[in-house]
N, C-alpha and C positions, 0 to 999 in steps of 0.2 A: 430682868425680863428679857426673854427671848421675844422677837419679831414674831408674830402668830403667820402660822403658814395661811395663805388667800385659798379659800374655796372655789370650785367653780362657778360661776355664773353665766347664765342664759344671756344672749345677746338679741335682744327683741326690736326688730324693725319693721313690725307690721302689724296691724290693727288685731288680726286673727291670732298671732302668736301671743299679744299680750291678752287678750281675752281666752286662749287657751291654759295661760300660767294662773291666771285668777281664777278661771272654773275650777282648780283645785283648793281651793281657800273654801272652810266652812262660814257660815253666814256671820258668826259669831267670832272669827279668828281673830287674832292680834296681829296685824301686819306691820312689820318694820319700814320703815320709808326715809330717803334722805334725799336731796336732790344737789348738782353743781350747778349754779348759772354764773352768768356773767353779767356784771353791771358799770362798767367802763365808761362808754359815752351815752349811755341811756338813760332815761327816766325810768322806765321800767326793767324790772330784772330780765334777762333772756334765760330762760330755760333750756339748759343745755345738756341735762341728763338726769334721768328718774332711776334712784335704786331701790329696790323692793327686796324682802326676805320672809320668809315664813316657814318654821320647821325644817329649818336647816337647807331651804332650796332658796337661791338668789338668782335675781335678775337686774340687766341692766338694760333700761329703756332708754331708746333713742327718739328724744320728740321732734329732731330733727328731720328725722325719716316719716314720720305720719304725725296726724292730730290723734294725741293721746286720751284727750279730754272725753269723749265719747265712751272710750271703755272703762276707764277711771270712774266716771261718777256714778254709775250705777250701785257699785258697790263699794265706794270711799264716800261717797255723798249721803248714801241713804244706810238705812239699816243699822244692824248692831256691830259690825265692822269695827274692831278699834284700832286705831292708826297711832303707831308710836313714833314720835320723834324727839331728836334734842336739840332744844333751843331753837323752836321751827318756824319764830316770825320771819326771817326770810324766805324761809325755804314755802312757807305758806303764801307768802306775797308773788312769789314765784310761779306757785301752783293757782293764784286768784282768775286768772283767765280761763281755767278749764275746771276748777272746782271754787265757784264763786262765795259759797260759804262754809269754804274748808271740808276736811273731812267731818263726817257725822258725829264721831266719837274720837275725842283725840287725849292721848296721854305722851305730857311733854316729859321726857326724864330730867332736864336741867331743872324745872320747875318741883319737880318731885324732890330730887336732892336736896333742895333748900329746905324743903319741908321736913324732911328727916333727918337735918341737923348736919348735911353735908356743904353749908357754905352755899353763898350765893353767885349766881352766875358760873359755874364749876365750868369747865371744858369737858367735850367730850372723852378728847384724850384722858384726863386726869379720873374722871369716872369709870372709864374701863379701866386703867390702873388700879384705882381702888377696890373695885366690885369681882373684878373678873382677874387681875392679876397680869393683864398682857398690856403691851408696850407698842401703839400704835404708831406708823411711820407718816411723818407730815410733810415729806417732801414735796408733794405734788399738791399742796396748798395752792399757791398760786399760777397753777396751769391752764393751759389756754384749753377750756373745756367746749368751748365751740369747733376745736378744730377735728376732723376726720383723715383716717382712722384714729381712736384713742391710742395711746402706746400701751403697752402690757404694765407699764408701772401705773398709768392713771388706771385703768382698768382694776387693778388690784386695790390700789388705795381707795378707789372710788366702793369697791364691794365690802372692804373691811368696815366702812361707816356704818354699813345694817348690820353686819354679822355678829356685833355683841350687842346691838339693841335687845334681843329677846332675854337673853340673862339679867342684862342692866332693869330691864322694865319687871321681870319677875321679882327680882330681889327689893325695887324700889317701892313695887306693890304691896307686899308682905310688910315693908316698914310704915308704909302710909296708914296700912290697915290696923298695925298694932298703935300707931299712934293716935287713930281716931281722925286723920288726916286725909282721908281719901276725899271726901265731898269738899272738902275746901279746895284740894288739889282740881279736881274735877272743874270747879267753879272758875277757878283761874286759868284752866284752859280753854273753856268758854270765852272769857274774857282776851286772849292771846290770839284767839280765831277772830274775834269781831276786829281788835284793832288790825291784825295783819290782814286780812281780805277786804278792807274798805278801799273802793276805789275812787272814791271822790274826796275831792281837797277839803282841808278843814274851813270850816266856815267861818273861823276867828282865827285866823294865822299871825295877826297880831298880838296877840296874847303872850306869844314866845319871844317878843322882843321887848325884854325889860328895860332895856336901856334907854326907851322912848315912853315909858312909863309918867315922866312927868310933863309930856307933851302937849299941848291944847288938844280938845276932842276933836277939831277938826282935823288936826295934822295926824293923829290916831287914825282918823277915818282915811285918810287920803293912804296912809302907810297900808291898812287893810284893803283898800282898793288895789294898790300896785301888788302886792303879793298875792292877792287871789287872782289877777291878770297873770301873773307869773308863774302860779301852778299852775292855771287853766292851759295857756299857750306850751308850756313844757310838756304836759301830757299830751297836747296834740301832736307836738313835732316829736316827741319821745327823745326828749334829751334832758339832761340835768337841770334843773334852777338853775345854779349857777353860771352856768354858759349863758343865761339871758341877762341875769341881774345878779350881781353877789348881793347879799344883805346887806353891807355896809352902803352900796348904792341906793339899795331901796329904800333905805331910809333917809339919806342925803336927798334923794327927789321928793322924798314926802315934806321934808322940812322947807325945801327949796326949790319950788317946781320951775322947769327952766321954761326960759321966755319965748325962746324957738326952736325949730326943730334941729336948727343947726349947732345950738348949744346942748341940746341933748345928744347929739352924735359924737361931739366932742368928749361930755361925762362919762358915756358908754363906749369908748373907744374899746376895741379888742375884745367884745363879748362875742364868741363864737356863734353863740344861736339866734344874737339880736342882728336880723337883718334890716333892709329898709324898708319892708313891709310891718315889721313888727316896731322896730321904732316911730314909723308915723302913725302905728295903732297906741303905739303905748304914750306917745305924745298926746294923741287926741283925749287920751285918759286923763292925762294930768291936766287938761286946760279945762274940764268939767269941774265946774263950781262944788263942793261940799253942801250938801244941803243938811237942812234939820233931820230928815230922815234917815241919811248918810251916818250922820252922826249918834242916832238913836239906835241903830242898827248895831253899831260897834262897841261890842263890849270891853269896856276899860281895859287898859292892860296891868295887873296887879305889880306894885312895885317891891322895891326889898323892904322888910319890915325893918320899921325904925321906931325908937324910944318905946310907949308900951306893948305896941306890936311884936318889938323884937325880943320884950321879956317872956312876952306871951308865947313867943316860939320856943323859946328856951326851955320853959317849962311844959310845953307841949313834947318837946323833943326827950324829956326826961320821963315822962309819962307813957311814951310809946316805947323806949329803952326797958321801962319797967316789967310793961305790959309782955314786950317781945320775949324779956328774961322768963318769965312767969310762963308764957306757953312753949318756950325752947324754940324760938324760931327766930332768924336774923332780922334785926330792926327795919332794916330795907327791905325786906319782903313783907312786912304790916305794913309799915306807912315810909316811903321814900320822903326824905327830907323836903324835896322839891313841892310836895303835895302839902305838906306842912303849913310850907310858906306862903303859898296860894291862898289856902285856908284861915288863917291869921289875918292877913289884907282883906280877903274880899268876904269872908265870913259865911260864906256858902259850902255847905257839906259838900263836899268833892263824890266825883262819881265814883272814882278809884277805892273809897272807901265804905261802898255799899257791901251789901253781901255778907259774909261772914265777919269780915272786919267792924263792920257797923257795930254789931253786937257788944263787940271788947274794948271800942273807942270812942263810939259816939258820947256818952254820957260825960267820959274823962275829957275830954278834948274841947266838948262845946262849954263846959265850966270856965275853962281858963282863957276863952276869946278878949280881947282888949276891950274895956270899957262898955 
């Protein structure tokens, strides 16, 4: 396959130019969209470039030159315009300050590909090769997108990321319709938006720390307190969470709180974002007693299935596999193993399995619960 010739793209550095470009779109247009962002030293992704495509017209929008959100929200955030993206989770997160709820209507091509039998998590490059027969150059994958001016190579790479979204979308939409999966796909796209656009922290972050599943309730509550503090502080400073505390450090402090500030300094030495004010704040937090209210507010950490629960998990996995085979879907799309593990331990129906999945799995899985 030959590398494609890159079409020309408008370089947009003002709100007026962006509004003029968007004004040509019909209200129900299918707009191809991608982003480039940087996330090396920050908590939040830094939007560096917005790529747009419609009807063989392309634009590269510079969000470092002007505030682009006011121009985007009326068209993308409301109305009937359909936004086409590939694996849009991180792109939606980068756009969240500008589009807090995400695009009004989203079509994710990676999710669509999974629904039509092209595998779970297929890359954009592989999808374009399969459906369009073009090979995309990935030479600029690790570029510095915050630099200005962008190189010709960067501009070409960025433009090609939206050039093929239109034909890919057309083919996948047709296949979804043929399989009767359009509504399921739309539901999963809405789920993706809700997950990616959340700007608040997880109220129960300790649930992801299965190594603490056997801890005493008070220790789990202290771990939750530490993790919530880390999340809030990282967001305030716009720094990666591990720059404040590594996961292992958070667990260690929850089990064995330091007796003095000097001890905390020693045990957290080298953390780039944990300065003296943050250490003092964390130390005070660790000195506060864990109350009955703290324990009651802390969801128990689900452990690894053992004994009867392990047998039930195996049976549930078989049920998911057979259902996925009958539906011609990847088992991981229907129900990831991690979701099953949590369900078999907590016996609480997972939110992930609501919607179209409930109809196909609830009755089969519920009767397999242990005990």
